[in-house]
N, C-alpha and C positions, 0 to 999 in steps of 0.2 A: 882816539879819532870818531866820529860821527857822520856819516856819510849820507847826505842827502838827493836822494835822485828824485827834480820834480820835473810833473811833466806841465810842460805851458802852452799855452796860448800866444804866439807871436807876437799879435796883435790883441791883445785880448788888455780889459783894465782888469778886471778884479787878478791877471796872475800877475799884473803888476803890479799893485799894491803891496801881493802879498812876495816877488819877490824880495822889497824895497825892504822889508820886515825884514824876511830872514840876512839879508844884508849884516842889518843891522843889528841880530842878532850874533853874528860871529867875527864883527870886526870889536864885540864891547865882551864876548865868551873867553872866559877860562881855560875852556875844553878844544881841541883843532876840529873846526869842523870843513866839512870839505860836500861844497854844495855844485853840482853834475844836473845842469840845464836842459831837458830832454824835450823839443819841439814834439807836439802831438798833435796828429789828426788821424779821424777818422768816421763813418756816416754820424755817430753818437753826436760826437763833435763837434759836427757843421750840424747839426738838429740843432740842438742847444744853444749852440752861439745864435742862430735865427731867433728862436725864443732871446731869449734875453733881450735882441736890438727890434723887437717886434714884428718879426718880419713873416709871414705866414709862409709856416712849412710846408706848401704844396705851391710856392713860389718857385720854380723850377732857375726860374731866372736870374732871381736873385742865388738859388742855393748855388747856382753854379759858379757867379763872377763870384760869392765867399770863399767857394770851394780852393778858384785857383786862385785868389791871393792868398790865403791860408798858406794854400800850397810851397806856394815864392818865397813868403817870409821864410818860409821853412828852412832851403834854402839856402836863402838869404843868411837866419842863425847858424846856418851849421857851416858855411863856408867863411864866417866873420871869425867860429869857433879854430878853425888849422889856424890863427896864428895870436894864438890863446887865448885863455878861460878869462882872464880879462875884458879881455877886449870883444871876445865874442860877451860878455855880460853886458859889456861897455851900449854895445853900440843892440841887445837887445830891449836892452832897460828906454834906450834913444828913439826908436820906433817905436814901442809900443805906450810909449807920451805924447808918442809926435798922432799918428795915430789910433789910437784907444781913445785920448785924453784930451790934443789939444785936436780929434778931428776932422784931421787928416784924409786927403784920399791913399791908400797903397797904392805905392808904385814903385817898379824897380825903379825909378830913375829917385826918387825919396830914398830908396834903399840904399846905393850908391852914396848920393847925401852923406847922409846918417855917418854910414862909414869914413866916410872922408872925416870930418869931424869928430871921428874918435879917432883920429891917427893912424887909420888903420892903410896898409899898402892894396892902393885899388888896382893895378896893375894883376897881384896876387891873387885878390879876393876874386874879378872879372873870371880870372882862368879857370881858378879852384870853383866858384858858383858856374859852370859851363861843365865839366868835368861828371863825370861816368863815377870816378871815388866820391862825389857829395852823393847823385843818389842812392849809390847802395850804405852812405854813411843814413841816409834819411832812414832809407826800408829798416837795417840793419833797428833803430832808436824805436820804428814801427812794430818791430820783433821784439824787444826788452818792454814793452808794456803789454802787451799780448801775455809774453809769460808770465808777467808781476796782473793781470787778468787788472790794466788799466782801460779804465771805458771811457773817463771823460776828464778833463782838465778845467782848473786845478787841481792836478792831485799830487801826494807823496811816498817814498818810499827811504826809510830814516831805519839805516844799522847800527849800531851799538857794534864798531869792528873790534871793540874793544873785550868781547864777550866769548866764549871761548865758541859758544854755539851758534854762534852769527846771529843771531836774532834781528828781525825786524817789524818793521810796523808801520802797515799801508794805511793810510790816508785818504782817500775821497772829499771832496767837498772845501771849500775857503774858511768856513768857520769850521769846519774838523780840524786842521789844521795851523787855522790861528793859534787854535787851543790847546795845538800840542808844542806849539812854537812857542805858548807866551808859557804853558811849562819850562822852558829849558833856562831856566833863569840865574841856576849858575851847578856848575860842576855835577856837585853834590845833589839836585833836585835834577838835573839830567839822568845822570847816574838812579835814583831810584823809578823816576818813572822807564827809564826799560828792565828794572828789578818784577814792580807791579808788575809789568807785562807777561811775563810766565806766567801769569796763575791765571791769561782769559785763552778762555778751548777758540779752534779755531772756527768760525761762522760757517753758517751755513752758507752757500750758492746763492739761494732766494731773501739773503738778511738783508738787511734796512742798508746797500750802500753807503754811506755817510757813517758809519761807525768804524770805529776802530779794528784791523785784522791782525789776529798776531802768522806773523813770515816767515815758519820755520827752512 
């Protein structure tokens, strides 16, 4: 089994396209692939997202508004995920589609409308969304990201769970992740990819953050 931890922006366009690509891979692959979608938010991701949107890093009002929206969307996704992986995934994709692709402004009302659209239990969603459990789950996700040395989205950590040494690869940047996913055409090519990784040395912390990193 292949396990993919994908760290995403819940209202990001690049993450939306990448998620759809991975889901297409899962549907057609002859290996079992488990995808875990993890909302990520930190100072670096906010600054990077502002630059992508053409906003000045010195615009404090824009930074605060964007931070508030992404944080709120992260909690929306965590609450949706409590009703099952598929429900959480469907909600995330619809939220990204409306905000990132169709350019609708994010709002809690939009989130509730979209969650209802994908067939979620609205009463439970609202209760979970305001609970301490969801806040703790979000904090736990950010801790996982720090432990895996993830600093930007989209980023992925991919584990080959059938390997005895439980090795994995960390990839940061949409193009790099896309390149790796494209190499997972068959079971044989996927296993060959992980076999080749064992020859890659652990990179130094000051090396290019977009290359592949072997995690042992």
